[in-house]
C-alpha positions as CSV (number, residue, x, y, z in Angstrom):
1,X,-0.3,-0.4,-0.1
2,X,1.6,3.1,-0.9
3,X,1.0,5.9,2.1
4,X,1.9,10.1,1.1
5,X,3.2,12.0,3.7
6,X,3.6,16.1,3.0
7,X,7.0,17.4,4.3
8,X,10.7,16.4,5.7
9,X,9.8,16.1,9.3
10,X,6.3,13.4,8.6
11,X,8.5,11.7,6.6
12,X,11.1,11.5,9.7
13,X,8.6,10.2,12.0
14,X,7.1,7.1,9.5
15,X,10.2,6.0,8.5
16,X,13.3,6.8,10.9
17,X,12.5,3.1,12.4
18,X,12.9,1.4,8.5
19,X,16.5,3.2,8.4
20,X,17.2,2.3,11.7
21,X,17.1,-1.7,11.2
22,X,17.9,-1.7,7.1
23,X,21.1,-3.3,5.9
24,X,21.1,-2.0,2.6
25,X,20.2,1.3,1.5
26,X,20.2,2.4,-2.0
27,X,19.6,7.2,-2.2
28,X,19.3,9.1,-5.0
29,X,19.4,12.9,-5.6
30,X,19.2,15.7,-7.0
31,X,20.6,17.9,-4.6
32,X,21.2,17.8,-0.7
33,X,18.1,19.2,0.0
34,X,15.8,16.5,-1.3
35,X,16.6,13.9,1.6
36,X,17.7,16.5,4.6
37,X,15.1,14.7,6.9
38,X,17.2,11.2,6.4
39,X,20.9,13.3,6.9
40,X,19.1,13.0,11.0
41,X,18.2,8.8,10.3
42,X,20.5,7.3,12.6
43,X,22.6,5.6,9.6
44,X,23.4,9.2,8.6
45,X,24.7,10.4,11.7
46,X,27.1,6.5,13.1
47,X,29.7,4.5,12.1
48,X,27.4,2.5,9.3
49,X,29.6,-1.3,9.8
50,X,27.4,-4.2,8.4
51,X,25.3,-1.9,6.1
52,X,25.5,-1.0,2.2
53,X,24.7,1.9,1.8
54,X,24.7,3.3,-1.6
55,X,24.3,7.1,-2.6
56,X,24.4,9.0,-5.9
57,X,23.7,12.3,-6.3
58,X,23.6,14.9,-9.4
59,X,26.8,17.2,-9.2
60,X,25.0,20.4,-7.8
61,X,25.3,18.1,-4.7
62,X,28.8,19.3,-4.8
63,X,28.5,22.8,-5.3
64,X,25.9,23.7,-2.5
65,X,27.9,25.3,0.8
66,X,29.2,22.7,2.6
67,X,28.8,19.8,0.1
68,X,31.6,17.7,-0.2
69,X,32.6,17.7,3.0
70,X,29.2,16.7,4.0
71,X,29.3,13.7,1.2
72,X,33.1,13.2,1.6
73,X,31.7,12.8,6.0
74,X,29.4,10.5,4.7
75,X,32.2,8.1,2.8
76,X,34.0,8.7,5.7
77,X,31.7,6.9,7.7
78,X,30.6,3.5,5.2
79,X,28.8,5.2,2.8
80,X,29.6,4.5,-1.5
81,X,29.6,7.8,-3.3
82,X,29.0,8.3,-7.1
83,X,28.1,11.1,-8.8
84,X,26.0,11.7,-12.2
85,X,25.3,14.1,-14.9
86,X,22.0,11.9,-16.2
87,X,18.3,12.3,-14.4
88,X,18.0,10.2,-11.9
89,X,15.0,9.4,-9.7
90,X,15.0,10.7,-6.4
91,X,14.2,7.6,-4.3
92,X,15.3,5.8,-1.2
93,X,15.3,2.2,-1.0
94,X,15.6,0.3,2.2
95,X,15.7,-3.5,1.8
96,X,14.8,-3.1,-1.4
97,X,11.1,-4.1,0.7
98,X,10.6,-0.1,0.7
99,X,11.2,3.0,-1.2
100,X,10.5,6.1,-1.2
101,X,10.1,8.5,-4.1
102,X,10.3,12.2,-3.7
103,X,7.4,14.2,-5.1
104,X,6.4,17.4,-6.4
105,X,6.1,20.3,-3.5
106,X,3.1,22.3,-2.6
107,X,2.6,24.6,0.0
108,X,6.4,24.7,0.6
109,X,6.3,21.4,1.2
110,X,7.8,18.5,-1.0
111,X,5.6,15.2,-0.6
112,X,7.3,11.8,-0.1
113,X,5.2,8.3,-1.0
114,X,6.2,5.2,0.7
115,X,6.2,2.5,-1.4
116,X,5.8,-1.6,-0.7
117,X,4.6,-2.6,-3.9
118,X,7.4,-5.3,-5.3
119,X,6.7,-4.4,-8.7
120,X,7.6,-0.7,-8.1
121,X,10.6,-1.6,-6.3
122,X,12.0,-3.8,-8.6
123,X,11.9,-1.0,-11.2
124,X,13.3,1.5,-9.2
125,X,15.8,-0.8,-7.7
126,X,17.0,-1.2,-11.7
127,X,17.2,2.4,-12.9
128,X,19.0,2.7,-9.7
129,X,21.2,0.0,-10.3
130,X,21.9,1.4,-14.5
131,X,22.7,5.0,-13.2
132,X,25.1,3.5,-10.5
133,X,26.8,2.0,-13.2
134,X,27.0,4.9,-15.2
135,X,28.2,7.3,-12.3
136,X,31.7,8.7,-11.0
137,X,33.4,8.0,-8.4
138,X,32.8,11.0,-5.9
139,X,37.0,11.7,-5.3
140,X,37.1,11.4,-9.1
141,X,34.3,13.3,-9.7
142,X,35.6,16.1,-7.7
143,X,38.8,16.5,-9.1
144,X,37.6,16.7,-12.7
145,X,34.7,19.0,-11.1
146,X,37.4,21.3,-8.6
147,X,38.1,24.1,-11.7
148,X,33.9,24.7,-12.3
149,X,32.9,24.3,-8.8
150,X,35.6,27.3,-7.6
151,X,34.3,29.4,-10.6
152,X,30.9,29.3,-10.1
153,X,30.6,31.6,-7.3
154,X,31.6,34.0,-9.9
155,X,30.6,33.2,-13.0
156,X,26.8,33.2,-11.8
157,X,27.8,36.5,-10.4
158,X,28.7,37.1,-14.0
159,X,25.4,35.4,-15.5
160,X,23.5,37.4,-13.5
161,X,24.9,41.3,-14.0
162,X,24.2,40.1,-17.6
163,X,27.5,40.6,-18.3
164,X,28.7,39.7,-22.3
165,X,31.0,36.2,-22.6
166,X,34.1,38.2,-23.6
167,X,33.6,40.9,-20.4
168,X,33.1,37.5,-17.8
169,X,36.0,35.8,-19.5
170,X,38.1,38.9,-18.9
171,X,37.2,39.6,-15.3
172,X,38.2,35.6,-14.5
173,X,41.2,36.0,-16.2
174,X,39.9,33.6,-18.4
175,X,40.0,32.8,-22.4
176,X,36.6,32.8,-23.9
177,X,37.1,29.6,-25.3
178,X,37.5,28.4,-21.7
179,X,35.1,30.6,-20.3
180,X,32.0,29.5,-22.3
181,X,33.0,25.8,-21.5
182,X,33.2,26.6,-18.0
183,X,29.6,28.4,-18.3
184,X,28.7,24.9,-20.1
185,X,29.9,22.7,-17.2
186,X,28.0,24.5,-14.5
187,X,24.9,24.7,-16.3
188,X,25.0,20.7,-16.5
189,X,25.9,20.9,-13.0
190,X,22.5,22.4,-12.2
191,X,20.3,20.4,-14.6
192,X,20.1,23.6,-16.2
193,X,18.9,24.1,-20.3
194,X,19.2,27.8,-20.2
195,X,21.5,30.6,-18.7
196,X,18.1,31.6,-17.2
197,X,17.4,28.4,-15.5
198,X,20.8,27.9,-14.5
199,X,20.5,31.2,-12.2
200,X,16.5,30.7,-10.9
201,X,18.2,26.8,-10.2
202,X,21.4,28.9,-8.2
203,X,19.1,30.5,-6.1
204,X,16.8,27.3,-5.2
205,X,20.0,25.5,-3.7
206,X,21.1,28.7,-2.0
207,X,24.6,29.3,-4.2
208,X,23.3,32.9,-5.2
């Protein structure tokens, strides 16, 4: 039976015991906001010895304040983390018996659906495993992404000010070609298809 809950507080109240007892946890998220309640769950705060924890994130999570430190701490505690540029279903699967699907946000609170259907869980798990196989280990991705991450605040400032690419490139000390490549990489990391959308997404994540 599916159960719809509203907001992180209700989600945590209904599922904290499931996280505590789960031995296998899969998680996929676009950023660190989606599963904020789950970050307070026992598996997220303590040693994960005896648990299999895999977390798949979009690159936007690395841009969020404290994002890299947060993910590295999760790895230190025993989770395996990969980064993917692919679209993902924001989901948590517990012991392949319960799936939590993130929905839309209305009235300021996101909706979550708790699912126990074996068919749905099997489908979600298959999609997660495919994205996981195609993902990149956190350390490797962050090494490749480091320059974009370092430049992101300044690039976003230039985009917000409406600067021409030539002027923005001079300000950042980059060639126009490199600047445009970094903008494209930042847009991809934010899951944006336009510079305007990149700015809006950056505001949602608290980057500007």
